[in-house]
Phi, psi and omega in degrees: 000144182289150179206179184109162188306332178233031179051036184281340184261127185281333177198179182304315185293326176300316179298319180299315180296314186292334185246034184298339181281351177285158182296322184219080183298330182294315183296317176306306182293327177296311177301311178303316179299314186299320187280333191242352191291320176300316179287328174288332181291323180294321179290329180291324184291339178258340182257352177050067180292144177281135187240148179238133177232137179251141176226143168283119187275149169267113191234158176207127174284124182252346173205097186291330182294314186253012175067049174264134178229134171263135186213144174251112191262346177206142181231173176268024178284152176289123181274185176304334178273004186071025186239161184223141175246123178291143179303319178298340184291342181274344197298327183296331196241006182301319186297322181290316179299324183289359176287332180213074199269046186288149172260102190258152174273124172043046175061017183264112183258011186262006182218125184295335179286345177285352176271107185275340181169209184210154182268120184265346177198148179205134185209155176273124176238178173304340184272331180145218177268116185235140180209171178246123180245133176259115175280143181270066183282159176054034182236020174090003177254099181302328185285324174294322178297316180295313178307318182288322184293321172302312179298313175303329176276353182078028180236054179235151175234145179233148182241122178263135173251140189200155168260138180254134183249337177205144182200166183236131177277147178231182181268354181071006175245298180281336180212183181293155171301319180212137176242115176277134184245342182212113180225162179244116185282121180258323180195154170232122183242148163275133180288126180300130175246125178299139183273356177201171185294320176307310180296325181297320181297316181294310183295325177293327182290338176264346182111121180251138179304132185307318183296311174302323181300321181295320179293316180307314182304325177287314190295320185256018174067032176265147186285133173257309182268344185280097180237163175292126179291162180295137183296151182302161181302320188293325176295309180293325177297322182290319179293327177292313184298313181300325174293317177300330189253007191299344177299333180264012184277351177084179184285347186274355182296136182254155178296328181295317178300314177297323176296313181292329177293323178294321176296316180297321178297332176269003172093017181242142176205137183274167179292321177306313180296320179293320179299320182284329186305310186300315185287330178296312179298319183293330182281329194252007181306323181297340179294341178273354183260088175210159175302320184288326176298323184287328177291323178297314181299321174288352179081017177273355177213149178260010179241109180284161181282166180298324184288324172298314179301315182298319183295319177295316182295339173273003178095005184272152172270130181274351176288147181306322184270119180084019181290337181262004181301316181290331173293320181292318180301309187296315182301313182299315177298310185296329177292319184293325174292321173301314185294322174298319180297321180295338178277346184290143180287151171297151183286126185297328187293343177244025177251132184230156177266355177231154178283336179297312177302314183292324174298317175301313179294329182293329180285325175303312186266002169095031178228177182234153172080181177220168170224155181231167180210162170262127181225107178062040183075009177246150178269121179257129176253143181223154180292156179083149190293326181228161179282337179289326178293316177303314185293326177292325178292310189281337181232064190283330191299314185287323180293320179293327179286330174293325180283338182289107170046063185301337181273341183072024180232145170078006182293323180285341190250017180301139174296150172293331183269012180300144181247167174266123183283148173283175180301315182292320179296323179300312184294326179291316181294315179302324183290325177291314175302314178301318180301318181291323182293341180276342179293140173268079178289151178296319184229125181301329176303327182296333177295315183292326178298311180303310184301319183296323183292320179298309183306317184292316183296318178294316177299315180293320173300319185288316175300320176299317180295321184286325177296320179295323182293320185293326179292326179293000000 
């Protein structure tokens, strides 16, 4: 059913695609639907707005040589909008539809190559709206060939376009929000799925149908169900406690650390945060070992140290018993994510049978050299000298987030003259910081003061060296 301030969205998927630039398009569209759907529904009931519904299809190839596919394009399952189309609702208008039964790609009638084939039969069965389509394969239309290949693999989505003439309202809890009982079938399109990763980037920038997105993740080895689980209650409670005590955190506390703590308190945590947590706790365990920290734990002081507040904000318990539980949880989850990532298939788009092709691709994406692997007895070449380098280039967003200020301190106060450290420089700096963390300083705050001084000194020294080199 249409909704929106001007009833501009035909369904929930259309709203999500149109607002893909928002932080949480699903939440935005859900709220907008709740506020405007009733008013738009009244308008739709009198104006008969065209509606589209997308479904992951159950398909089966019945004649591979001539391109025949049997597909169930609509079922009585509740969709993303909380709506249902009864199978019997299609029955009245199937004959009219079959007078011009074209199979179009994504409702696009402006390009002849978008006509993938035609429906040779269509009927209502106990499974839903079921038909047989003949794809125009092997006739020079690459889009028709690709559409058939997806359908043959069971990785296709279809979108039905219809006019609704009668429906029943529900409460959305015990039953569907709306059940269509009488509709006019206007078209059945196959939803466009990109045929390679380059096309995928372009299509995602414009907004990809949510049903198509699920299939894309299967095609290109992207994880669908493997998500970071909700953090345990003690981590959420610790983050809340840290937020309550943030006034004692000192000047080094960053907005990023506070933002991530708020998310953890609400039961949300990113993969990047989990990966960084384990290493952070191991580096900062010494921050909890000071006379003032012990005084706070014994109840002799109502002021926690900055190190204790930071530890809480990262989800850790500051009591001596169980203080590394959050680190162990994060390490276990991070390892499971790495294991899942290692099982993902390599992207076929960047696998080549000759080194020359891999070198050309390396130049395109901005790296040098190639690396190879054996696959079923054949040598496969990929761009970049290592797969790690290739992965960093092709998946930059999460890696950049992990590299950005891993400790969560000092981000807002970076010097204008700060330099980018090499790997060796970073390792030496972290050794110095680790040494400081192991000291039993009388006050934790002094640790940060000394650490900041070292960082500033290293930056100043490196700047001076680089400036001298530039003068030479």
